[in-house]
C-alpha positions in Angstrom: -35.8 -21.2 -67.0 -37.7 -23.2 -69.3 -35.7 -26.3 -68.5 -36.1 -25.7 -64.6 -39.9 -25.4 -65.1 -40.3 -28.3 -67.1 -38.0 -30.3 -64.8 -39.6 -29.1 -61.6 -43.2 -29.6 -62.9 -43.1 -33.2 -63.8 -43.4 -34.1 -59.9 -40.7 -36.8 -60.5 -38.8 -37.6 -57.3 -37.8 -35.1 -54.4 -34.1 -36.4 -55.2 -34.1 -34.9 -58.6 -35.4 -31.6 -57.0 -33.0 -31.5 -54.4 -30.0 -32.3 -56.4 -31.0 -29.9 -59.1 -31.5 -27.1 -56.6 -28.3 -28.0 -54.8 -26.1 -27.9 -58.1 -28.0 -24.7 -59.5 -27.2 -22.8 -56.2 -23.4 -24.2 -56.5 -23.3 -23.2 -60.0 -24.4 -19.5 -59.2 -22.1 -19.2 -56.4 -19.0 -20.2 -58.4 -20.2 -18.4 -61.6 -19.9 -21.7 -63.6 -22.8 -21.0 -65.9 -21.5 -23.2 -68.7 -21.5 -26.3 -66.5 -25.2 -25.7 -65.3 -26.4 -25.4 -68.7 -24.8 -28.8 -69.9 -26.1 -30.4 -66.7 -29.7 -29.0 -67.4 -29.7 -30.4 -71.0 -28.5 -33.6 -70.1 -31.4 -33.8 -67.5 -33.9 -32.7 -70.0 -32.7 -35.5 -72.4 -32.9 -38.0 -69.9 -36.6 -36.9 -68.8 -37.7 -36.6 -72.2 -36.4 -40.2 -73.0 -38.4 -41.4 -70.1 -41.5 -39.5 -71.0 -41.6 -41.1 -74.5 -41.3 -44.5 -72.8 -44.3 -43.7 -70.5 -46.5 -42.9 -73.6 -45.7 -46.2 -75.2 -48.8 -48.7 -75.1 -46.9 -51.8 -74.6 -45.2 -50.4 -71.7 -48.5 -49.1 -70.3 -50.1 -52.3 -70.4 -47.1 -54.2 -68.8 -47.2 -51.7 -66.0 -50.5 -53.2 -64.9 -48.8 -56.2 -63.6 -46.6 -56.4 -60.3 -43.7 -58.0 -62.2 -43.8 -55.1 -64.5 -43.7 -52.5 -61.8 -40.7 -54.2 -60.4 -38.9 -54.4 -63.5 -39.8 -50.6 -64.1 -38.0 -49.4 -61.0 -34.7 -51.0 -61.8 -33.7 -48.7 -64.5 -35.0 -45.9 -62.4 -32.7 -46.9 -59.6 -29.9 -47.1 -62.2 -30.5 -43.5 -63.5 -30.7 -42.3 -60.0 -27.2 -43.9 -59.3 -25.8 -42.5 -62.5 -27.2 -39.1 -61.8 -25.7 -39.0 -58.4 -22.2 -40.3 -59.7 -22.6 -37.4 -62.4 -23.4 -34.9 -60.0 -20.5 -35.7 -57.9 -18.3 -35.4 -60.8 -19.8 -32.1 -61.9 -19.6 -30.7 -58.3 -15.9 -31.7 -57.9 -15.4 -30.1 -61.4 -16.9 -26.9 -60.1 -14.7 -27.0 -57.0 -11.6 -27.4 -59.2 -12.7 -24.6 -61.4 -13.4 -22.3 -58.4 -9.8 -23.3 -57.1 -8.2 -22.6 -60.5 -9.8 -19.1 -60.6 -8.6 -18.1 -57.1 -5.1 -19.4 -57.6 -4.7 -18.0 -61.0 -5.3 -14.6 -59.6 -4.4 -14.2 -56.1 -4.4 -11.1 -54.2 -0.7 -9.7 -54.1 0.0 -8.6 -50.6 3.2 -6.9 -51.9 1.4 -4.9 -54.6 -1.3 -4.0 -52.1 1.0 -3.1 -49.4 3.2 -1.0 -51.9 0.3 0.7 -53.6 -1.0 1.6 -50.1 2.2 3.2 -49.0 2.5 5.0 -52.2 -0.9 6.4 -51.7 -0.1 7.5 -48.3 3.1 8.9 -49.4 1.3 10.9 -52.4 -1.4 12.1 -50.1 1.1 13.4 -47.5 2.9 15.3 -50.1 0.2 16.7 -52.2 -2.6 17.1 -49.6 -1.8 21.0 -48.9 -2.2 21.6 -52.8 -5.1 19.0 -53.8 -7.1 18.1 -50.6 -9.6 20.5 -49.3 -10.2 18.0 -46.5 -6.7 18.0 -45.1 -6.5 21.9 -45.2 -10.1 22.7 -43.8 -10.1 25.4 -40.9 -10.4 22.4 -38.6 -7.6 20.4 -39.6 -3.8 21.1 -39.4 -0.7 19.1 -40.0 1.7 18.0 -37.0 3.9 20.9 -35.9 2.1 23.6 -38.0 0.8 26.7 -36.5 -2.5 26.8 -37.8 -4.3 30.0 -38.8 -7.7 29.9 -40.0 -9.2 32.3 -42.5 -6.7 32.2 -45.3 -7.1 31.2 -49.0 -4.5 28.4 -49.3 -3.8 29.0 -52.8 -2.8 32.6 -52.0 0.1 31.1 -49.9 0.9 27.6 -50.3 3.8 27.3 -48.2 1.7 28.1 -45.0 0.0 24.5 -45.6 3.0 22.5 -47.1 6.0 23.7 -44.9 5.6 20.5 -42.5 6.1 18.5 -45.7 9.8 19.4 -46.0 11.1 19.7 -42.5 11.5 17.1 -39.6 9.9 19.4 -37.1 11.2 18.9 -33.4 8.6 17.8 -30.9 7.6 21.3 -30.0 4.1 22.8 -29.8 3.2 26.6 -28.9 1.4 27.1 -25.5 -2.1 27.3 -25.4 -1.7 30.9 -24.0 0.5 31.8 -27.1 -2.2 30.5 -29.3 -4.8 32.4 -27.7 -2.8 35.7 -27.6 -2.2 35.2 -31.6 -6.0 34.9 -32.2 -6.6 38.0 -29.9 -3.8 39.8 -31.9 -5.4 38.8 -35.4 -8.7 40.2 -34.3 -7.1 43.5 -33.2 -5.1 43.7 -36.3 -8.5 43.3 -38.3 -10.1 46.0 -36.4 -7.2 48.5 -36.6 -5.4 47.5 -39.9 -4.7 49.7 -42.7 -7.8 51.6 -44.2 -10.1 50.4 -41.4 -12.0 53.2 -39.9 -10.1 53.0 -36.8 -6.8 53.1 -38.6 -8.2 56.3 -40.6 -9.5 58.1 -37.5 -6.0 57.5 -35.7 -4.0 58.8 -38.8 -6.2 61.7 -38.9 -5.1 62.5 -35.3 -1.5 62.2 -36.2 -1.7 64.3 -39.4 -3.7 67.1 -37.5 -1.2 67.1 -34.7 -3.9 66.7 -32.1 -1.9 66.4 -28.7 -4.9 65.7 -26.5 -4.6 62.6 -24.4 -6.1 59.2 -25.5 -6.9 57.6 -28.7 -10.2 58.0 -30.6 -10.5 54.4 -31.7 -8.7 52.3 -29.0 -5.9 51.3 -31.5 -2.2 52.0 -30.8 0.5 51.1 -33.4 4.2 50.2 -33.6 5.7 50.9 -37.2 8.9 48.9 -37.9 11.5 50.7 -40.0 14.5 48.6 -41.6 18.0 49.7 -40.3 20.1 47.5 -42.0 18.9 46.1 -45.3 20.3 42.6 -45.0 17.5 40.0 -45.2 18.5 38.1 -42.0 18.7 41.1 -39.7 15.5 42.3 -41.0 13.7 38.9 -40.1 15.1 38.8 -36.8 14.2 42.4 -36.0 10.8 42.0 -37.4 10.2 39.1 -35.2 11.4 41.1 -32.1 9.2 43.9 -33.0 6.0 41.6 -33.6 6.6 40.3 -30.0 6.8 43.7 -28.7 3.5 44.6 -30.2 1.8 41.4 -28.7 3.3 42.3 -25.2 2.2 46.1 -25.5 -1.4 45.3 -27.3 -0.1 47.4 -30.3 -0.8 46.6 -34.1 2.4 46.1 -36.1 2.8 48.0 -39.4 5.9 47.2 -41.6 7.7 49.4 -44.0 7.8 46.9 -46.9 10.9 48.4 -48.8 11.8 47.1 -51.9 11.3 43.4 -51.7 9.4 42.3 -48.5 6.2 41.9 -50.2 7.9 39.9 -52.9 9.3 37.6 -50.2 6.9 37.0 -47.5 3.0 36.3 -47.5 0.8 38.3 -45.4 0.8 36.7 -41.9 -2.6 37.8 -40.7 -5.9 36.9 -42.2 -8.1 39.4 -44.0 -5.9 42.3 -43.5 -2.2 43.5 -44.4 0.6 44.1 -42.2 2.4 46.4 -44.7 2.1 50.2 -43.9 0.4 52.1 -46.5 2.7 54.3 -48.9 0.4 57.2 -48.1 1.6 57.2 -44.4 3.2 60.7 -43.5 6.6 59.2 -42.9 9.9 61.0 -43.6 13.1 62.3 -42.0 11.5 65.5 -40.8 8.7 63.6 -39.2 11.1 61.4 -37.4 12.7 64.3 -36.0 9.8 66.1 -34.6 9.3 63.9 -31.5 7.7 66.2 -29.4 7.0 63.9 -26.5 3.2 64.1 -27.0 1.1 61.1 -26.6 0.4 60.8 -30.4 3.7 60.2 -31.8 7.3 58.7 -30.6 10.3 57.7 -32.6 13.0 55.2 -31.2 16.1 54.2 -33.1 17.0 50.8 -31.1 20.3 50.9 -32.9 21.5 53.4 -30.2 18.7 53.8 -28.0 19.5 51.4 -25.1 17.2 53.3 -22.6 14.3 51.8 -24.6 14.5 48.8 -22.8 14.3 50.3 -19.4 11.1 50.2 -17.4 10.5 53.9 -17.1 10.7 54.4 -20.9 8.1 51.6 -21.5 5.8 53.5 -19.1 6.2 56.7 -20.6 5.4 55.0 -24.0 2.2 53.2 -22.8 -0.3 55.9 -24.0 1.5 56.8 -27.3 -0.5 56.1 -30.3 2.0 55.8 -32.8 5.4 54.4 -32.1 7.9 54.4 -34.9 10.8 51.9 -34.3 13.9 51.5 -36.4 15.7 48.1 -35.7 18.5 45.8 -36.9 18.8 42.9 -34.8 17.3 40.1 -32.6 16.1 42.1 -29.5 14.0 39.4 -27.6 16.3 38.8 -24.8 16.4 42.5 -24.1 12.5 42.2 -23.7 13.0 39.5 -21.1 14.9 41.8 -19.0 12.2 44.2 -18.6 10.1 43.5 -15.5 6.7 44.7 -17.0 7.0 42.0 -19.4 8.5 39.1 -17.5 5.2 37.2 -16.3 3.6 37.7 -19.6 6.7 36.2 -21.4 6.7 33.3 -19.0 3.1 32.5 -19.9 3.8 32.8 -23.8 7.1 31.0 -23.7 7.6 28.4 -20.9 10.7 27.3 -22.9 12.6 30.6 -23.7 14.9 29.1 -26.5 11.8 28.4 -28.7 10.8 32.3 -29.0 12.1 32.7 -32.6 11.1 29.1 -33.6 7.4 29.9 -33.1 7.3 33.6 -34.2 9.2 32.7 -37.3 6.9 29.9 -38.2 4.0 32.5 -37.4 5.3 35.2 -39.4 7.6 34.3 -42.3 5.7 32.2 -45.0 7.5 32.2 -48.4 5.4 33.8 -51.1 4.2 31.2 -54.0 7.2 32.6 -56.3 9.8 32.0 -53.7 8.2 28.7 -52.6 8.2 27.5 -56.2 11.9 28.0 -56.1 12.4 26.1 -52.8 10.3 23.2 -53.7 11.6 22.5 -57.2 15.2 22.7 -55.6 14.5 20.3 -52.8 12.3 17.8 -54.7 15.3 17.6 -57.5 18.2 17.3 -55.2 17.4 17.0 -51.5 14.1 14.8 -51.2 15.5 11.3 -51.9 18.5 11.8 -49.4 17.9 9.6 -46.0 19.8 12.6 -44.5 20.4 16.3 -45.4 23.5 18.1 -44.2 23.3 21.8 -44.5 26.7 23.7 -44.7 26.7 27.5 -44.4 30.4 29.2 -45.1 30.8 32.6 -44.3 34.4 34.1 -44.3 36.2 37.4 -45.0 39.7 36.3 -45.7 39.7 34.1 -48.8 43.7 33.5 -49.0 44.8 30.2 -50.1 46.0 28.8 -47.0 43.0 29.8 -45.0 40.7 28.3 -47.7 42.3 24.8 -47.5 42.3 24.8 -44.0 38.7 25.6 -43.7 37.8 23.0 -46.1 39.9 20.2 -43.9 38.2 21.6 -40.7 34.6 21.5 -42.0 35.3 17.8 -43.2 37.0 16.7 -39.9 34.2 18.3 -38.0 31.7 16.4 -40.0 33.7 13.1 -39.8 34.3 13.1 -36.0 30.8 13.9 -35.1 29.5 11.3 -37.6 27.7 14.0 -39.8 29.8 13.7 -42.8 31.1 10.1 -44.1 35.0 9.4 -44.1 36.4 9.0 -47.6 39.1 6.2 -48.4 41.8 7.7 -50.5 43.6 4.3 -50.9 40.9 2.8 -53.0 39.3 3.7 -56.2 36.1 1.6 -55.5 34.4 0.7 -52.1 35.2 -2.4 -50.5 33.0 -5.4 -52.0 32.2 -6.2 -48.4 30.6 -3.0 -47.5 27.0 -2.8 -48.2 26.0 0.6 -46.6 24.1 2.3 -49.3 22.8 5.2 -46.9 22.2 8.3 -49.1 23.2 11.7 -47.7 22.8 15.2 -49.5 25.0 17.9 -48.7 23.6 21.4 -49.3 26.4 24.1 -49.3 25.5 27.9 -48.9 28.4 30.2 -49.4 29.3 33.3 -51.5 32.3 31.8 -52.7 31.8 28.8 -54.9 35.3 27.4 -54.3 34.1 25.7 -51.0 31.3 23.9 -52.8 33.5 22.7 -55.6 36.3 21.5 -53.1 33.8 19.5 -51.0 32.1 18.0 -54.0 35.4 16.9 -55.4 36.3 15.1 -52.5 33.3 13.1 -52.4 33.4 12.5 -56.3 36.9 11.3 -56.4 37.1 9.2 -53.5 34.7 6.3 -52.2 33.6 6.7 -48.7 34.9 4.1 -46.2 31.4 2.5 -45.3 30.0 3.0 -48.8 27.5 5.7 -48.3 26.4 7.6 -51.2 26.9 11.4 -51.1 25.7 14.2 -53.1 26.9 17.9 -52.9 24.8 20.8 -54.1 24.8 24.6 -54.1 21.8 26.5 -55.9 23.7 29.8 -56.8 27.1 30.7 -57.9 26.4 34.3 -57.3 29.4 35.7 -55.1 27.8 38.6 -53.4 24.0 39.3 -52.3 22.4 42.5 -53.5 19.7 42.6 -50.9 17.5 45.3 -52.7 17.2 43.4 -56.1 14.2 41.0 -56.0 16.1 38.2 -57.5 18.9 38.1 -55.0 16.6 38.7 -52.1 14.5 35.7 -53.4 17.7 33.2 -53.5 18.9 34.6 -50.2 15.5 33.5 -48.7 15.7 30.2 -50.7 19.0 29.2 -49.6 18.1 30.2 -46.0 14.8 28.2 -46.0 16.7 25.4 -47.7 19.3 25.4 -44.7 16.4 25.3 -42.3 15.0 22.0 -43.9 18.3 20.1 -42.9 18.7 17.4 -40.4 22.0 18.8 -39.1 23.6 22.1 -39.9 27.4 23.0 -39.8 28.4 26.9 -39.8 31.6 28.4 -39.9 30.5 31.4 -37.7 27.7 31.9 -35.4 27.8 35.5 -36.4 25.6 35.4 -39.4 22.0 36.8 -39.2 21.1 34.2 -42.1 22.6 31.2 -40.1 20.4 32.5 -37.1 17.2 32.6 -39.1 17.8 29.1 -40.7 18.7 27.3 -37.4 15.8 29.3 -35.7 13.2 28.3 -38.0 14.4 24.5 -38.4 14.6 24.2 -34.6 18.4 23.2 -35.1 21.3 23.5 -32.9 24.0 23.9 -35.3 27.6 22.8 -35.3 29.8 25.9 -35.1 33.5 25.6 -36.2 36.0 26.7 -33.6 38.2 29.7 -34.9 41.7 28.6 -35.7 44.5 30.1 -33.4 47.9 31.2 -35.1 47.0 29.4 -38.2 46.1 26.0 -36.7 42.7 24.4 -36.3 41.5 23.6 -32.8 41.5 20.2 -31.7 37.9 20.5 -31.2 37.1 21.3 -34.7 33.7 22.4 -33.9 31.1 22.4 -31.0 27.4 22.2 -31.0 25.2 25.4 -30.1 23.5 25.2 -26.8 20.3 26.7 -28.0 18.4 27.1 -31.4 17.7 30.5 -30.5 19.3 33.3 -32.3 22.2 35.1 -30.5 21.4 38.7 -29.2 23.1 41.4 -30.4 21.7 43.9 -27.9 23.6 44.2 -24.5 21.7 42.8 -21.3 22.7 45.9 -19.4 21.2 48.9 -20.8 22.2 51.6 -18.3 18.7 51.5 -16.6 18.2 53.1 -13.1 16.9 49.6 -11.8 
């Protein structure tokens, strides 16, 4: 600052001031403080020399003559030329310095794009856990069925499910979404231990046979009639749809493990039947036909799906229902519900897909099993192939034939790659490095081992990289033990995360749940005839909806 003030205050020539200001501005722009300092010092030295010459008496006396003035102008002009040249050199040096800084540290487009992609992927994968903004009540993931009012930490799967599946382009109808919201309000009003629930329960305990309810609440209580996890899920989804159609509140007998496997589906309330509820064999047998209580075993009672039966149950406060299968198609056959069902589900084959996504969210303990396995073995693959094998005959001939049929089905339909048994290494001209992960679910470990060994011992014709996985080597499922229930639910959920699904039989409830939740149309193996596999090794199912185990004709009068 001192040098600047001294230089400016001399009142020398405007050229100096102009050059000085220009160079200082340029120096500040490029950050070349050392260059500016050197230049300032050089100017001060030159100016100091001129001042000393001006103070010399001889020079002062000579300046009075015209010839002396002319001579004095010559060194000044020479100094200005020198300074102009010096300024040009320094400006060129500043430009070169600036270019060197820019070229030395250029912005890397590759790194920027990679970092950006990494951030997007990381946000996509972890936003359900770490970002409140992505999980607020006003935001949802594509394909999610969003229910506000939950603590996300209590059930992470509700918010993370869409990160693990390639969801089909399906959205629930606006009317279905409206009915869900309305049902949630009804369940909060009438759910366990509310005043409405307590009043209605007192009416049941007292045996009051008067018409009508005291709270406006009616209930359907679901009882398990099978014990197998897949059947329980299918019948539960059906029971919920029935509750939706009849404006009832669904209460579920939790059994030994349902609370361990599934999160609560409705906000700020519970769907589990309280243990204090007066439910026993004697109470089920005392269906007296009054409007307080009725019991229906859907395993045997086909007349339940008749219109006259539904009319008689309209005012019943407590309907106890025992079921073991997917009975949604039978609800479509009841004319009372036909119009409502068409509004709820314009596409009939999406019923379980939407109901399952709404109701069945793995608890955090099960979700941990699912996500750890998925991230470790399946996440890096470009395609995931699920194979579910369920057979009763385990003879050697049938075993080998089934393995060959599974592979033939996969290869012929371009689901699995063909192996080259004539080579030990893939051809050097093959550069296809597509990765595929095969997930095998079977009660017998032999099938998994056989498929794994085929792709381990032989290269693929096109060079694909194949990995084969199976999470559990347990041969039998014991559904009433929590760990076995968790494993069954884990395997079913992982199958639903497949891109394609191959199954040995369509008559498996867990397969129904898997392809129903995933929105998949599975490839089903054709049954061998006379010990010989069918020429068409498998066929693709026409619908992603679970098959119905209840007859369409129920012996109704009309």
